[in-house]
C-alpha positions as CSV (number, residue, x, y, z in Angstrom):
1,M,-6.7,-15.1,-11.0
2,L,-8.0,-11.9,-9.4
3,E,-11.2,-13.7,-8.6
4,R,-9.3,-16.5,-7.0
5,L,-7.2,-14.1,-5.0
6,E,-10.3,-12.2,-3.8
7,R,-12.0,-15.5,-2.8
8,E,-9.0,-17.1,-1.1
9,T,-7.8,-14.0,0.8
10,Q,-11.3,-13.0,2.0
11,A,-10.4,-13.8,5.6
12,H,-8.0,-10.8,5.5
13,H,-10.2,-8.3,3.9
14,A,-12.1,-7.0,7.0
15,D,-8.8,-6.4,8.8
16,A,-7.3,-4.7,5.8
17,E,-10.3,-2.3,5.4
18,A,-10.3,-1.6,9.1
19,D,-6.6,-0.7,9.1
20,W,-7.0,1.7,6.2
21,L,-10.1,3.3,7.5
22,A,-8.9,3.7,11.1
23,I,-7.7,7.2,10.4
24,L,-11.4,8.2,10.2
25,D,-11.9,7.3,13.9
26,D,-9.7,10.3,14.9
27,P,-8.9,12.5,11.9
28,S,-6.6,14.9,13.7
29,H,-3.5,16.5,12.2
30,E,-1.3,14.2,14.3
31,Q,-3.2,11.0,13.3
32,Y,-3.0,12.0,9.7
33,V,0.8,12.5,10.0
34,R,1.1,9.1,11.7
35,F,-1.0,7.4,9.0
36,L,1.2,8.8,6.2
37,E,4.3,7.8,8.0
38,L,3.1,4.2,8.4
39,L,2.0,4.1,4.8
40,Y,5.4,5.4,3.7
41,G,7.2,2.8,5.9
42,F,5.1,0.1,4.3
43,E,5.2,1.2,0.6
44,A,8.7,2.6,0.1
45,P,10.6,-0.6,0.8
46,L,8.1,-2.7,-1.2
47,E,8.4,-0.4,-4.2
48,A,12.2,-0.7,-4.1
49,A,11.9,-4.5,-3.9
50,F,9.6,-4.5,-6.9
51,A,12.0,-2.5,-8.9
52,L,14.8,-4.9,-8.0
53,T,12.9,-8.1,-8.7
54,R,14.4,-9.7,-11.8
55,G,12.0,-9.7,-14.7
56,L,9.1,-8.0,-13.0
57,P,9.3,-4.7,-14.8
58,M,8.9,-6.6,-18.1
59,W,5.5,-7.7,-17.0
60,I,4.1,-4.8,-15.0
61,D,4.9,-1.1,-14.9
62,V,6.3,-0.8,-11.4
63,R,7.2,2.8,-11.8
64,A,3.7,3.9,-12.6
65,R,2.5,2.2,-9.4
66,A,5.0,3.9,-7.2
67,R,3.3,6.2,-4.6
68,S,6.0,6.5,-1.9
69,G,7.2,9.8,-3.6
70,L,3.7,11.2,-3.1
71,L,3.7,10.1,0.6
72,A,7.1,11.8,1.0
73,A,5.9,15.0,-0.6
74,D,2.8,15.1,1.7
75,L,5.0,14.5,4.8
76,L,7.4,17.3,3.7
77,A,4.4,19.6,3.2
78,L,3.3,18.7,6.8
79,G,6.7,19.8,8.2
80,H,8.9,16.8,8.0
81,T,12.5,17.3,6.9
82,A,14.4,15.1,4.5
83,A,16.4,13.9,7.5
84,R,13.3,12.9,9.4
85,L,11.9,11.1,6.4
86,A,15.2,9.1,6.2
87,R,14.8,8.0,9.8
88,L,11.2,6.7,9.5
89,P,11.0,3.0,10.3
90,L,10.4,0.6,7.4
91,C,8.3,-2.5,7.5
92,C,10.9,-4.7,5.8
93,A,14.3,-4.8,4.3
94,I,14.7,-3.5,0.8
95,A,15.6,-6.7,-1.2
96,P,14.3,-8.2,-4.4
97,F,11.5,-10.8,-4.2
98,D,12.7,-14.3,-5.0
99,T,10.1,-14.7,-7.8
100,I,7.8,-12.7,-9.9
101,H,4.9,-14.7,-8.4
102,E,5.8,-13.6,-4.9
103,A,6.0,-9.9,-6.0
104,L,2.7,-10.1,-7.8
105,G,1.0,-11.4,-4.6
106,W,2.3,-8.3,-2.8
107,I,1.3,-6.0,-5.6
108,Y,-2.2,-7.4,-5.4
109,V,-2.4,-6.4,-1.8
110,L,-1.1,-2.9,-2.5
111,D,-3.4,-2.4,-5.5
112,R,-6.4,-3.7,-3.5
113,S,-5.6,-1.2,-0.7
114,S,-5.5,1.7,-3.2
115,L,-9.2,1.0,-3.8
116,N,-9.8,2.8,-0.5
117,L,-8.2,6.0,-1.6
118,P,-11.2,7.8,-3.2
119,Y,-13.3,7.2,-0.1
120,L,-10.5,8.3,2.3
121,H,-9.8,11.4,0.2
122,A,-13.4,12.5,0.2
123,R,-13.9,11.9,3.9
124,L,-10.7,13.5,5.0
125,R,-11.1,16.5,2.7
126,E,-14.3,17.2,4.7
127,R,-12.7,16.7,8.1
128,L,-9.1,17.9,7.5
129,P,-9.5,20.4,4.7
130,S,-6.3,22.4,5.2
131,Q,-4.1,19.3,5.6
132,I,-5.6,17.6,2.5
133,S,-5.4,20.7,0.4
134,N,-1.7,21.1,1.3
135,A,-0.7,17.4,1.7
136,G,-3.3,15.2,-0.1
137,R,-1.3,14.1,-3.1
138,Y,-1.2,10.5,-2.1
139,L,-4.9,10.3,-1.4
140,A,-5.7,12.1,-4.6
141,S,-3.6,9.6,-6.7
142,A,-6.5,7.2,-7.1
143,D,-7.4,8.5,-10.6
144,A,-3.8,7.9,-11.8
145,Q,-4.0,4.3,-10.3
146,S,-7.4,3.5,-11.9
147,G,-6.1,1.3,-14.7
148,H,-3.8,-0.7,-12.5
149,W,-6.4,-3.2,-11.3
150,A,-7.2,-4.3,-14.8
151,E,-3.5,-4.4,-15.8
152,L,-2.7,-6.6,-12.7
153,G,-5.5,-9.0,-13.6
154,A,-4.2,-9.4,-17.1
155,V,-0.7,-10.0,-15.9
156,L,-1.8,-12.5,-13.3
157,D,-3.7,-14.5,-15.8
158,R,-0.6,-14.7,-18.1
159,I,1.8,-15.6,-15.2
160,A,-0.4,-18.1,-13.4
161,V,-0.1,-20.7,-16.0
162,S,0.1,-23.7,-13.7
163,P,-1.4,-24.6,-10.3
164,H,2.0,-24.2,-8.7
165,A,2.4,-20.7,-10.1
166,S,-1.0,-19.6,-9.0
167,D,-0.5,-21.2,-5.5
168,R,2.7,-19.2,-5.1
169,I,0.9,-15.9,-5.9
170,V,-1.9,-16.7,-3.4
171,T,0.6,-17.7,-0.7
172,A,2.4,-14.4,-1.2
173,A,-0.8,-12.4,-1.0
174,H,-1.6,-14.1,2.4
175,A,1.8,-13.1,3.7
176,A,1.4,-9.5,2.4
177,F,-2.0,-9.1,4.1
178,E,-0.6,-10.4,7.3
179,R,2.4,-8.1,7.2
180,Q,0.3,-5.1,6.2
181,H,-2.1,-5.8,9.1
182,E,0.8,-6.2,11.5
183,W,2.3,-2.9,10.3
184,L,-0.7,-0.7,9.9
185,G,-3.1,-2.1,12.4
186,D,-1.0,-2.8,15.3
187,L,1.2,0.3,15.0
188,M,-1.7,2.6,14.4
189,E,-3.4,1.2,17.5
190,R,-0.2,1.6,19.6
191,Q,0.4,5.1,18.3
192,S,-3.2,6.1,19.0
193,K,-2.8,5.0,22.6
194,A,0.6,6.7,23.0
195,G,-0.7,10.0,21.4
């Protein structure tokens, strides 16, 4: 199922990579803060939705995948207050997914994005050493996430037992890639122009 997702969502991969690596174009303190804010706004509501999706925690460890707490800790280390964190915009409402299949399509997109973390961590550690040493918990979390890709693949293969089930996962992954690009790509570009 992971192979099918990789193949059938390939049209989104270049945009997704570009969105994640855009921070390297202008690795300033301000851009790093904006980048973490955008990631927090994308991941925090999704993590809550995963936790609320009926039956999903029986299949996959949603708590072990949660990274928004690391993003919040990094933003606090960079000077945000709890009140400012609470006012950050979120990409979507916090509501459970309708089905496990839909949730797994979105988890696939988040897990695939985390594959960028080691590269980003290494590059930003060179270019923003003080920020990364004080506020690099999220970027350094790749080691803790390393087994998640294999776990996701195994769960997908057990859940996608029919063409209808696998189609729903792929459809959800397309929607997740589109929403992620809209959130990270467009907002990062607008904020760069405004900043």
